[in-house]
N, C-alpha and C positions, 0 to 999 in steps of 0.2 A: 044051562051052563052056570057054573058056579065060579065066582071071583073071590080070590083070597083077600082079605082085608088086613092081613097081618103086616104087610110092608108099607102101607100108606102113611101111617104116622111118621115112620122113620124117614121116608122121602120128603115129606112136608117140612120136617125140621131142618133137613139139609138145605132145602131151597131157601128157607128163612135165613139160615146162617150165611149163605152166599150173598143174599141181598143185603144183609146188614153190613157185611164186609165191604161191599161196593159203595154203600152209602158213606161209610167211615172214610174211605180213601178219597171220595169226592170232597167231603168236608175238609180234609187235610190239605189238599191242593188249593182249595178255595181260600184258605186262611193265609197262604204264602204269596206275597206280591210278586208279579211277573215283571221282567226287565227285557227291553229290546236289546238286540245285539250291539247296536251303536252305543247304548247307554253303558253297557258293561265295559266296552273298550275305552270310553271316556274316563271311567273310574280308574283305569289302570295308568292313565297319564297324569303328570304333575300339573297342578293348577297354574295357569299363566300368571306372571308377576306384572302388575300394572305400575309403570314408573310414576313417581310423584309429579304433580303438576308444577311445583316449584323446585328447580334443581338445587337451590340452596339448602333445602331441608333434607336432601338425600344424605344417607349415611356415608362416611368416607369409604371409598372403594366400591360403592354400589353402582356407580355409573361406568360405562365403558367408553373410552375416547374414540372418536371417529378416526379412521385411518387417513393418513395424508394422501393427497392426490398424487398420482404417479408423476415422478420427475420433480416434485416440489421438495424444498429443503425443510427439515424439522424447524419448528418455530423457535425452539430453545437453543439453536445453534447460530453463531454469528455469521454474517454474510462473508462469503469467500472473496477476498480482494487480491488473491495471489496472481490473477491474470492481468492486473492493471500494469501497464508498462511504466517503468521508471523513466522520468525525464529530469534533466537538470533544471534547477530553479531559474525563473526568468530573470530575477535580480536578487541574489542573496546578500548583496552589500556592494559597496563602492568598488571592491576589488574583484567582483565576480565577472566572469566573461559575459559580454553583451553582444550576442550574435542572433538577433531576431530575424528569422527568415521571412517574416511577414512585413518587415519594414525595409525601405531602401537603405543600404549601408551608408555610413557617413563617408565623406571624402577623405581619401588618403593623401597626406601632405608630407612632403620631404623638405620643403624650404623652411629652414629655421627662422628666417627673417620675418615670417608671417606670425610668429609667436609673440604674445604680449611680452614686454620687456622683463617683468619679474620671472616669467616662465623660462624665457631664453637664458637669463642669467643663471638660474638654478640648474638648468640643463648643462650649461657650460662648466659650472663648478663641479658637477658630478663627473663629467667626462674627464676633466683635468685630474681629479683625484684618482680615477681609474687608471689613467695613463702613467701616473707616478709609480704605480706598483705598491704603494703603501696604503693599506686598508685603513690605517688610523686617520688618514686625511678625510675619511667619510664621517668621522665622529661629530664634528661641528655641524655638518649638513643634516645628519639624522636628528640631532636635537635630543631633547629629554622631556619627561613628563607627558602631559596630555597632547603636546604638539609633536611628540616623537614620531618618526616615520614608522609605519607598520611594516614589520619584516617577516611576519608569519600570519597565517590565517587563524592561528591559536595564540595563546599567551606565551611569551618567552620569559625565561628566568635569567636574571643576571645581566651582564654587560652586553649591549647590542653588538659591539665589534667582535666580542668572543663568540657570540651566536653566529655571526656571518662567517667567521673562520671555521666554525663547525660544519657549515654548509659546503665549504670549499674542499675539493678533493685533495689539494696539496697541503691543507692544514694551516697555511699562512695567509690565505685569502686572495692569492693571485687569480685563481680560477674564477672565483665569484666576481672579482673585479672585471675580468675579461667578459663574463656573461653580461654584467651590468652595462659595460661599454657597448657590447654588440646590440643589446636591446635598444639602447638610446641612439644607436646609429641607424636604426630602421625607420621607416615612415611612421607617422603618428596620426591619431584621430582626435578630433575635438568633439566630446560627447556631452549630452545633457546641457546644451547651451541655454543660458538664461535661468537655470535652476540652481538651488543650493548645492547640487551634486555635480556642477560643471567641472569638467576635467580635461586635461590634455594627457593622452595615454599612449605609451610606446610598448610594444610594437602595435601596428594597426590591426594585426590579426585578432586582437582583443575584441574588436567590434564587427568582424566579418565572418560570415558562415564559411567554414573551412572547405566544404564541398563545392563552393562557388569560386575558389581561387583559380586564377588562370596560371598557365605554366610559368610565366615570369614571377608571379607572386609565390608560387611554390618553391622556386629556387631561393627566393629571399627567406622563406620559412625554414628551408633546410640549412641555412646558416646558423639557425638557433636550435633546431631539433633534428632528430634522426627520422628516417622514413617510418621506422617502427613506432616512434612517438606520434608521428602524424596520423598513422592508422588508429592508434589508441584514442587520440583526441577526436577524430572523426566519429568514432563510436560514441564518445561522450557527447559530442555535439558542439564543442567550443574549444577555443585555444585556452590551455591551462598551464602553459609554461610561464617563466618569469615575465612580469610586466611592471611598468613604472607609471605612477600617476602623479601629476603635479597640478596644483590648483592654479586658477588665474592670478592669485596673489603671490605665486612663487613658492608655496609650501610643498615640500616633497612629501606627498601623502603616503605612498606605499611602494614597496619593492617586494613582491611576493610571487610564489608559485603554488600551484595546486588548485583543487576544486572545492 
């Protein structure tokens, strides 16, 4: 049997070429670094930012404020005081109503003979002037300067008698004289005994809680005010109609109305 030798060199060359190609590919893959799947995914994400240890060195706007706790008020807003109830001052001055529900009320007195003589005399002079119908007769009793009777909770301009006439519905002062006489005809109270603020005050409602008045006392109150006025004063918490104060030395200290 004879074998042909003409094809052997050609087949050997082809084998060598294929082997060389495989070797080249192996060397190519070996030169490229390999990555795990998790490493490839981390490269696709941004690098985390580490906050500085000292917040004072942080750039403006770099920090994020913590959210407020649910139901809390922002720290830059003032506290809300709108729910606080309004109450009349306990003692805004000598002319202010004094009806302290936590203290026993002072005794109500009707007997003028128990008054100190200077107080009794001034009381009588005011009543006499009121009954005359001439408001000018109050001028000498009101006085002037620092010792002048207080006729308003605020300042008054001009002549005090002119001011009193302006308060009177008739314009001549007779109505205000009637009110003054009626006030001084009510019972009175002696308040702040033994202090520089010691006073004799008419009417006694000045120092009594209005919601504690008995039926007889309410009848006396309605000689001065209407039932509607009474309801308004109960809401305020004190008597705020006209009242008169006279010091133990007989000085007519005030004749005012309002709160």
